[in-house]
C-alpha positions as CSV (number, residue, x, y, z in Angstrom):
1,M,94.6,91.1,74.7
2,E,93.8,87.7,73.2
3,K,97.3,87.4,71.9
4,I,98.8,88.2,75.2
5,A,96.4,85.8,77.2
6,G,96.8,83.1,74.5
7,R,92.9,82.5,74.6
8,R,89.8,83.9,72.7
9,F,87.7,86.3,74.4
10,N,84.3,85.0,75.5
11,I,81.7,87.7,76.1
12,D,79.3,85.3,77.9
13,E,82.0,84.3,80.3
14,F,82.9,87.9,80.7
15,R,79.3,88.7,81.6
16,E,79.2,86.0,84.2
17,V,82.4,87.2,85.9
18,L,80.9,90.7,86.0
19,K,77.8,89.3,87.6
20,L,79.6,87.6,90.2
21,S,81.7,90.8,90.8
22,R,78.7,92.8,91.4
23,E,77.4,90.2,93.9
24,C,80.7,90.4,95.7
25,S,80.4,94.1,95.8
26,T,76.8,93.7,97.3
27,F,78.2,91.5,100.0
28,V,81.1,93.8,100.8
29,G,78.7,96.8,101.0
30,R,76.3,95.0,103.3
31,G,79.1,93.9,105.4
32,A,80.3,97.5,105.7
33,G,76.9,98.5,106.7
34,Y,76.9,96.1,109.6
35,S,80.5,97.1,110.5
36,F,79.5,100.7,110.7
37,S,76.6,100.0,113.1
38,Q,76.5,101.7,116.5
39,T,77.5,98.3,118.0
40,D,80.5,98.0,115.8
41,S,81.6,94.3,115.7
42,A,84.9,94.8,114.0
43,D,87.0,98.0,113.7
44,F,88.5,99.3,110.4
45,L,91.9,97.9,110.9
46,R,90.7,94.4,111.6
47,R,88.3,94.5,108.7
48,M,91.2,95.0,106.3
49,H,92.0,91.3,106.3
50,P,88.5,90.2,105.2
51,Y,88.7,92.4,102.2
52,G,91.3,90.4,100.6
53,P,88.9,88.1,98.5
54,A,87.2,91.3,97.1
55,V,90.6,92.4,95.8
56,V,92.1,89.3,94.4
57,M,89.1,86.9,93.9
58,R,86.4,89.3,92.8
59,G,84.4,87.5,90.0
60,R,84.9,84.1,91.4
61,K,82.2,82.1,93.2
62,E,84.6,81.3,96.1
63,A,84.7,85.0,97.0
64,N,81.0,85.2,97.3
65,D,80.8,82.0,99.3
66,Y,83.3,83.5,101.8
67,Y,81.3,86.8,102.2
68,R,78.0,84.9,102.7
69,L,79.6,83.2,105.8
70,L,81.3,86.5,106.9
71,L,77.9,88.4,106.6
72,A,76.1,85.8,108.7
73,E,78.6,86.1,111.4
74,M,78.6,89.8,111.4
75,Q,74.8,89.9,111.6
76,E,75.1,87.5,114.6
77,R,77.7,89.6,116.3
78,V,75.6,92.8,115.9
79,A,72.4,91.1,117.1
80,Q,74.3,90.1,120.3
81,N,75.8,93.5,120.8
82,I,79.3,92.2,120.5
83,A,81.5,95.3,120.2
84,A,84.8,95.6,118.6
85,V,86.2,97.5,121.6
86,P,84.3,97.0,124.9
87,G,83.8,100.2,126.9
88,E,84.2,102.3,123.8
89,R,84.9,106.0,124.7
90,F,85.4,107.7,121.3
91,R,85.1,107.0,117.7
92,F,87.6,107.8,114.9
93,Y,87.2,108.2,111.1
94,W,90.3,106.9,109.2
95,E,90.9,108.8,105.9
96,G,93.4,107.3,103.5
97,M,95.0,104.0,103.1
98,P,96.0,101.6,105.9
99,I,99.5,101.2,107.0
100,W,99.6,97.6,105.9
101,G,102.6,96.5,107.8
102,K,101.2,97.8,111.2
103,L,97.6,96.7,111.1
104,R,97.8,94.7,114.3
105,N,99.9,97.2,116.1
106,M,97.5,100.0,115.2
107,S,94.4,97.9,116.0
108,E,95.9,97.0,119.4
109,L,96.7,100.6,120.2
110,F,93.1,101.7,119.4
111,A,91.7,98.9,121.6
112,R,93.9,99.9,124.5
113,L,92.7,103.5,124.2
114,K,89.1,102.1,123.9
115,T,88.8,104.3,120.7
116,P,88.1,102.2,117.7
117,V,88.3,103.4,114.1
118,V,84.8,102.7,113.0
119,V,84.6,104.2,109.5
120,S,87.0,104.8,106.6
121,T,86.5,105.8,102.9
122,Y,89.0,103.0,102.0
123,C,86.3,100.5,102.6
124,N,84.3,101.6,99.5
125,S,87.3,100.8,97.2
126,W,85.7,97.5,96.2
127,I,82.1,98.2,96.1
128,F,80.9,98.6,92.5
129,P,77.1,98.6,92.4
130,A,77.2,100.0,88.8
131,F,78.4,96.7,87.4
132,N,75.8,95.5,84.8
133,P,76.4,92.3,82.9
134,D,73.9,93.4,80.1
135,N,76.2,96.5,79.5
136,P,79.6,95.3,80.8
137,F,82.1,97.9,79.3
138,D,80.2,101.1,79.9
139,S,79.2,99.8,83.3
140,M,82.6,99.1,84.3
141,A,83.8,102.5,83.2
142,E,80.9,104.0,85.3
143,A,81.9,101.9,88.3
144,Y,85.5,102.6,88.3
145,C,84.9,106.4,87.8
146,S,82.5,106.5,90.8
147,I,84.7,105.5,93.7
148,F,86.0,108.0,96.2
149,I,89.4,108.3,95.0
150,G,88.2,109.6,91.6
151,Q,86.1,112.5,92.9
152,D,87.0,116.2,93.5
153,D,87.6,117.6,97.0
154,T,84.0,119.1,97.3
155,W,82.4,115.6,96.8
156,K,85.0,114.0,99.2
157,E,84.4,116.6,101.9
158,N,80.6,116.1,101.6
159,Y,81.0,112.3,101.8
160,I,83.3,112.4,104.8
161,A,81.0,115.0,106.6
162,D,78.0,112.7,106.1
163,K,79.8,109.7,107.6
164,V,81.1,111.8,110.5
165,K,77.6,112.9,111.4
166,R,75.9,109.5,110.9
167,F,78.4,107.5,113.0
168,A,79.1,110.2,115.7
169,I,82.7,110.6,115.0
170,D,84.9,112.4,117.7
171,G,87.9,112.8,115.5
172,I,89.4,112.2,112.0
173,L,92.7,110.6,111.3
174,F,94.4,111.5,108.0
175,H,97.0,109.2,106.8
176,D,99.6,110.9,104.7
177,A,100.9,108.0,102.7
178,R,104.2,109.3,101.3
179,T,104.1,107.1,98.1
180,C,100.4,107.6,97.2
181,A,99.5,111.2,96.9
182,S,96.2,110.5,95.3
183,N,95.0,108.8,98.3
184,S,96.2,111.2,100.9
185,N,93.6,113.9,101.2
186,N,95.4,116.0,103.8
187,R,97.8,117.7,101.4
188,Y,95.5,120.5,100.1
189,G,93.8,121.9,103.2
190,M,90.8,119.3,103.4
191,S,91.7,118.3,106.9
192,K,91.5,121.9,108.2
193,R,88.3,122.6,106.3
194,L,86.6,119.6,107.6
195,S,87.6,120.3,111.1
196,D,86.3,123.9,110.8
197,K,83.1,122.7,109.2
198,L,82.3,119.9,111.6
199,G,83.8,121.2,114.8
200,I,85.8,118.1,115.5
201,P,89.7,117.8,115.6
202,H,91.9,116.0,113.2
203,L,95.3,114.4,113.3
204,V,97.7,113.7,110.5
205,I,99.7,110.6,110.7
206,N,102.8,110.4,108.5
207,G,103.5,107.0,107.1
208,D,103.1,104.9,104.0
209,L,100.9,102.0,102.9
210,N,104.1,99.9,102.3
211,D,107.4,101.5,102.9
212,L,107.7,101.4,106.8
213,R,110.8,103.5,106.5
214,C,108.4,106.5,106.2
215,F,106.7,105.5,109.4
216,S,107.7,106.2,113.0
217,E,105.6,104.0,115.3
218,E,106.9,105.5,118.5
219,Q,106.0,109.0,117.2
220,T,102.7,107.9,115.9
221,V,101.7,106.2,119.1
222,T,102.6,109.3,121.1
223,N,100.6,111.7,118.8
224,I,97.5,109.4,118.8
225,E,97.6,109.1,122.7
226,A,97.8,113.0,122.9
227,F,95.0,113.3,120.4
228,V,92.8,111.1,122.6
229,E,93.7,113.1,125.6
230,Q,92.9,116.3,123.6
231,I,89.3,114.9,122.8
232,E,88.8,113.8,126.4
233,E,89.6,117.2,127.8
234,S,87.4,118.8,125.2
235,H,84.5,116.6,126.3
236,R,85.1,117.3,130.0
237,E,85.2,121.0,129.1
238,N,81.8,120.9,127.3
239,I,80.3,118.9,130.3
240,R,81.5,121.7,132.7
241,R,80.2,124.3,130.4
242,Y,76.7,122.9,130.1
């Protein structure tokens, strides 16, 4: 590694970078906690942009400075009950990777339907509380082995079920990303198992994180609109029944 980098490895500098990375993870985790409040101040799709520093600048002071400002703003918005989608009707859980090239389009769609995506497993991809500067290499291994994508289906299902119950989710959207099988959890029956277990519907969205040739926006919009109508009719039926 030293030969490729053209510099000597400095363990003290490495520990400091890991310390800053853990602080960054803490800020991201706290921000996610505020985002997932009942007065959600920013939906999942709009939150993707602020995750940029945690991806490309983790371990640098500038990233942590950014998240301090962001966290303060989120705290203020939650305190003032500023919702991501005024007049919220239903709440969705997004399972899988975002469709990066359609973040704005999808966010505007859910805003129009007054049904924000308030929770996603993808948000924990840069939260690494196990980082320990005193034990850098072992703690990094533990941290990277602990994120959602590296767990078995039973663990994943329990994780999603907990979030669905905690945040009063009305439906789960599974993104089948054609070029990322390991982050598409609808392929081996998990979507049906969770719907049966939790008693809420799910919808599979066919697309990709990058290759938009795999994504039909018109079809997806139609399917999501129909999905919201299905949930609305189910709620009406429950009201009539009770």
